[in-house]
C-alpha positions in Angstrom: 0.0 -0.1 0.1 1.2 3.2 -0.6 0.1 6.9 0.0 0.3 10.2 -1.7 -0.6 13.6 -0.5 -4.2 13.2 -2.0 -4.4 9.5 -3.0 -3.8 6.0 -1.8 -3.3 2.8 -4.0 -3.2 -1.0 -3.0 -1.8 -3.5 -5.5 -2.1 -7.1 -5.2 -1.0 -10.0 -7.4 -4.2 -12.6 -8.2 -2.8 -15.7 -7.0 -4.3 -17.5 -10.0 -3.8 -15.3 -13.0 -0.8 -13.7 -11.4 -2.2 -10.2 -12.5 -1.5 -7.1 -10.6 -5.0 -5.3 -9.7 -5.2 -1.8 -8.0 -7.5 -0.5 -5.7 -7.0 3.4 -5.7 -8.7 6.3 -3.7 -8.9 9.8 -3.0 -8.1 10.7 0.6 -10.8 13.4 1.4 -12.0 12.4 4.9 -11.7 15.4 7.5 -8.5 13.8 9.2 -6.6 14.2 5.5 -7.7 17.7 4.9 -9.0 19.6 8.2 -5.9 22.2 8.8 -6.1 21.1 12.7 -4.9 17.8 11.9 -1.9 19.5 10.4 -0.8 21.0 13.7 2.3 19.7 15.7 1.6 16.8 18.0 -1.8 16.5 16.4 -0.6 15.3 13.1 1.2 12.4 14.9 -2.2 11.2 16.3 -3.8 12.0 12.6 -1.1 9.6 11.3 -2.0 6.6 13.8 -5.8 7.3 13.0 -5.1 7.3 9.1 -2.9 4.2 9.3 -5.6 2.1 11.1 -8.3 3.4 8.7 -6.5 3.0 5.3 -4.6 -0.5 6.8 -8.2 -1.7 7.7 -9.6 -1.0 4.2 -6.5 -2.3 2.3 -6.4 -5.5 4.2 -10.1 -6.0 3.4 -9.7 -5.5 -0.1 -6.5 -7.5 -0.5 -7.7 -10.3 1.4 -11.0 -10.5 -0.5 -8.9 -10.3 -3.8 -6.6 -13.3 -2.8 -9.7 -15.3 -1.7 -11.6 -14.7 -4.8 -13.2 -17.9 -6.3 -13.2 -19.4 -2.9 -16.6 -18.0 -1.6 -14.7 -16.4 1.3 -15.8 -12.9 2.0 -13.8 -11.1 4.7 -15.4 -7.9 5.9 -15.0 -5.0 8.4 -16.4 -7.2 11.2 -13.8 -9.6 10.8 -10.9 -7.1 10.3 -12.1 -4.7 13.3 -12.3 -8.0 15.6 -8.7 -8.6 14.6 -7.5 -5.3 15.1 -9.2 -5.1 18.6 -7.7 -8.3 19.6 -4.5 -7.1 18.7 -4.7 -3.7 20.4 -5.6 -5.5 23.7 -2.9 -8.3 23.4 -0.2 -5.2 22.5 -1.3 -3.1 25.7 -1.0 -6.3 27.8 2.4 -7.4 26.4 4.1 -4.2 25.7 2.6 -1.8 28.5 1.5 -4.1 31.1 4.2 -6.7 31.1 6.8 -4.0 31.4 5.5 -2.6 34.4 5.2 -5.9 36.1 8.5 -7.2 35.6 10.1 -3.6 36.3 8.2 -3.9 39.5 9.7 -7.0 40.3 13.0 -5.8 39.4 12.7 -2.4 41.2 10.7 -2.0 44.0 10.4 2.0 44.0 7.8 2.2 41.5 8.0 5.9 41.3 11.7 6.1 40.7 13.9 6.9 37.9 15.6 3.5 37.7 12.2 1.8 37.7 11.7 3.8 34.3 14.9 2.8 32.8 14.4 -0.7 33.4 10.6 -0.4 32.3 12.0 1.0 29.1 14.7 -1.5 28.6 12.3 -4.4 29.3 9.9 -2.8 26.8 12.5 -2.3 24.1 13.4 -6.0 24.7 10.1 -7.4 24.4 9.3 -5.4 20.8 12.4 -6.4 19.1 12.1 -10.1 20.6 8.6 -10.2 19.5 9.8 -8.8 15.8 12.4 -11.4 15.8 10.1 -14.2 16.7 7.3 -13.4 14.5 9.8 -13.2 11.5 10.2 -16.8 11.9 6.7 -17.3 10.3 7.0 -17.8 6.5 3.7 -15.6 6.0 4.9 -12.8 8.2 8.2 -13.2 6.3 6.5 -12.7 3.3 5.0 -9.3 4.6 8.3 -8.3 5.6 9.6 -8.7 2.0 6.6 -6.7 0.6 7.6 -3.9 3.4 11.3 -4.1 2.0 9.9 -3.6 -1.4 8.1 -0.5 -0.7 11.2 1.0 1.0 13.4 0.1 -2.1 10.4 1.8 -4.2 10.5 5.1 -2.4 14.1 5.1 -1.9 14.6 4.8 -5.7 12.1 7.5 -6.3 13.8 9.9 -4.0 17.1 9.3 -5.7 15.6 10.0 -8.9 16.2 6.4 -10.7 13.8 5.1 -12.8 11.0 2.9 -11.3 12.2 -0.1 -12.8 12.8 -3.6 -11.2 16.6 -3.5 -12.3 17.0 0.1 -10.7 14.8 -0.3 -7.6 16.6 -3.5 -6.8 19.8 -1.3 -6.0 18.0 1.0 -3.6 18.1 0.6 0.3 15.8 -1.5 2.3 16.0 1.2 4.9 14.2 4.4 5.0 13.7 7.1 7.6 10.1 7.4 7.8 9.3 4.0 8.6 6.7 2.8 11.2 9.2 0.7 12.7 11.6 3.4 13.2 8.9 5.5 14.5 8.2 2.7 17.1 11.5 2.9 18.6 11.4 6.9 18.8 8.2 6.2 20.8 9.9 3.9 23.3 12.7 6.4 23.6 10.6 9.3 24.0 8.2 7.4 26.6 11.4 6.7 28.6 11.7 10.5 28.8 8.0 11.4 29.4 7.7 8.6 32.4 10.9 9.8 33.9 9.1 13.3 34.2 6.1 11.3 35.9 8.3 9.6 38.3 9.5 13.0 39.8 6.1 12.8 41.3 6.6 9.4 42.9 3.0 7.8 41.9 1.7 4.8 43.3 0.7 1.8 41.1 -2.8 3.3 39.9 -1.3 6.5 38.9 1.6 4.6 37.0 -0.6 2.6 35.2 -3.0 6.0 34.4 -0.2 7.9 33.4 0.9 5.2 30.7 -2.5 5.1 28.9 -3.0 8.7 29.2 0.5 9.9 27.9 0.1 7.5 24.7 -1.2 10.2 22.6 1.6 12.6 23.4 4.4 10.2 23.2 3.1 9.6 19.8 2.5 12.9 18.5 6.3 13.8 20.1 7.8 10.7 18.3 6.3 11.9 15.0 7.5 15.2 15.4 11.0 13.8 16.1 11.0 11.2 13.0 9.7 14.0 10.9 12.6 16.3 11.9 15.4 13.5 11.2 13.7 12.7 8.0 14.0 16.2 6.8 17.6 16.8 8.2 19.0 13.3 7.4 22.1 14.9 5.9 22.9 16.6 9.1 25.9 14.8 10.6 24.5 14.9 13.9 21.2 13.5 12.5 22.8 10.8 10.4 24.1 9.4 13.8 20.8 9.9 15.6 19.0 8.0 12.8 21.4 5.0 12.9 19.4 2.8 15.7 16.3 4.0 13.9 17.4 2.3 10.5 18.8 -0.5 12.3 15.5 -1.6 13.9 13.9 -1.8 10.3 16.2 -4.7 9.7 13.8 -6.4 11.8 10.9 -5.9 9.9 12.4 -5.5 6.2 13.7 -8.7 4.1 14.9 -8.7 0.4 12.0 -8.7 -1.8 11.6 -10.9 -5.1 11.4 -9.0 -8.5 7.6 -10.0 -8.3 7.3 -8.2 -5.1 9.0 -5.2 -6.6 6.7 -4.9 -9.4 3.8 -4.7 -7.1 5.2 -2.1 -5.0 6.3 -0.3 -8.2 2.6 -0.6 -9.7 1.1 0.6 -6.0 3.5 3.7 -6.1 2.8 4.6 -9.5 -1.0 4.5 -9.1 -0.7 6.6 -5.8 1.2 9.3 -7.7 -1.3 9.7 -10.5 -3.0 13.0 -10.1 -0.8 14.2 -7.4 1.0 17.0 -9.6 -2.2 18.2 -10.8 -3.9 21.3 -8.7 -6.3 20.2 -5.6 -9.5 19.3 -7.2 -8.4 18.1 -10.5 -9.8 15.0 -11.8 -7.4 12.1 -11.1 
């Protein structure tokens, strides 16, 4: 799935005919066009909402394309249920478990040491989880498509022809990536929760602070990623980007030529009409 300023496109290779089909749409909901969602911090929250919205929509369409002819229809109810389960599982694993383990390791729940230990445990759990699921064949294939997306965008930004032979040479890593964003959010959370620790909260307020601070942390993380991506040539920023790019090795794999073709098709489809004035026909 590729996203432009005003359009998005999802490309899928049909399992039977091997033909690449595309679903393309215009981004015109309030979250994409209302000026309030362009403000600092808030635009980070808008990005998360956008990815959930487009992700669910793309998943439904691509799953139904792959299931075509098998009398299987995957709808919003099924996708929403899966996303809800994943959200609850994620909160329990990456928010609740680090709190519990840090509490066992450090008895002073409101201390700076507690926050650091909690952060280290959370980073370890995230990277361990990504390493474990990468062993699954289907997930590895998803990571290959993720790599194809990065290569296509990197080739375009380098001014290379969007052909398989050219895109193949591009890097798997890109500074504006969700995996890198995840690492930045984890680092920002340590800073934010360190401030909370100054008030020596009890366990109730400790948990509440983690839940309430999520939007602030996500928004701040987005601003930091945005800053580093726009200043990636700066020597200091280049050093800051090293761990951000390194984490992407957990969620990207070298794609096949077929996968690159799909990514290039999606990218070209998302770009259609992007150079035209707003409101022009795509």
